[in-house]
N, C-alpha and C positions, 0 to 999 in steps of 0.2 A: 733549298728544297731538294730532297733526295729523288733519285730516279727509281720509280716503282713501275716496272714494265707490266706486271699483271694488272695493276689498277688502271694504268693508261689503256691497256688493251681492252679491259672490260668496259671502260667508259666509251671507247671508240666503237666497240661492237654494238653497244646499246644505241649510240647515236646513229650508226649506220642502219640499224634495224628500223629506227624511227624515221630518219630523214632519207634513207635510200642511198644508192650509189650511182645514180644515173647522171647527176650533175657533174660539172668539172671538179668541184670540190669533193664530191662523194667518191669519184674515181681516184683522185689523189689520196684521199684518206684511206681508201681500201688498200692501195699499194703500201702506204706508210704503216698501216696497221699490220699488214703481212710482214713488212720489214721488222717491225717491233716484235712480233710473235717469233720470227726466226731468230732474232738477236737474243731474246729472252730464253728461247729453247736451246740455244747453242748451235742451231743449224746454219746460221749465217755468220760470216766473218764481219769484222768491222768494215772492211773494204766493200763487201757486198751491200751492207746497210747504207753506206755513204752513196754508193752508186744508185741504189733504189731511191733514196731521198732526193738526190739531185735530179734524177729522171722524172720522178713524180712531180716535183715543183716545176721543172722545165715544161713538162707536158701540160700542166695546169696553166702556166703563164701563156703558152702558145694558144690554148683554147680560149682563155679569157681575153687575149689580145687579138683573137680572130686570125691567127697565123696558121699556116699549113702545119699539120703534125710532122711533116717531113722537112720543115724549115731548118736550115743549118745555122740559124742565128746563134750567136754566142750567148752565154748567160748574161754577160755584161750588157749586150744589146737588148735582150729581153727585159732585163731589170730596168734599164733606162726608159724603155717604152712604158713599162708598168708604172714607174714613178711619174712619168709625164701624164699618164691616164689616171693618176691618183689611185691606182690599184694597190700599190705598196708604198712604204715610206723609203726615204733615202737610207735609213738605218737598215731596213729589211734588204735593200739592194746590196748594201755592203756585206751583210751576213750571207746573202746568196753567193756573192763573189768568193767569200771565205769557203763556202761549201764547195764551189767549183774547184778552188785551189786544193781543198782537202781531197777531193776525188782524184785530181791529178797526182798529188803526193802519194795517195794510197796505192797507186799503180806501182810505184818504185819501192815502197816500204812493205816489209813483210807484215807488219801489224801497225794499226793505228791505235792511239791511246783510247782506252775505254771511255774516258771522260769526253774526248773529242767526238766520238761516235754518238754517245748519248746526248750531248749538247746539240749536235746537228739534227738528230732525230726529233728532239723536243722542239727545236726552233721550227722545223718544217711543219710539224703537227700544229703548233700554235699559229703559224702563218696561215695555213689553210683553214683552220677552224675559225679564224676571224671572219672568213667570208662564207662559211657554210651555214 
């Protein structure tokens, strides 16, 4: 499957219009759709997109797990709690850890591979959409 940012953005914009953005999923999708738009338009770097993806999913997990928005729990701890609560699968948790690692690696690297950024964005969108 190819990465078609315009098609993804149009689909998300329509879903957001219909379902709203007030739920935890809606708020995460709104951030992810803005990341997608910025990536497609060239206004955001790969590092920016990865940071937005990670933050959107982390904020979503904190809300769904009824944690404080200011909680300093690691991605691994949030993912483990989400697996325990059957919110996400173990596979999703492993992918979230990969995303956290990608974010850390992105700080030290001038550029992340385009495929890595797009895979991270697609994964996050699919994860949140399952619950929306």
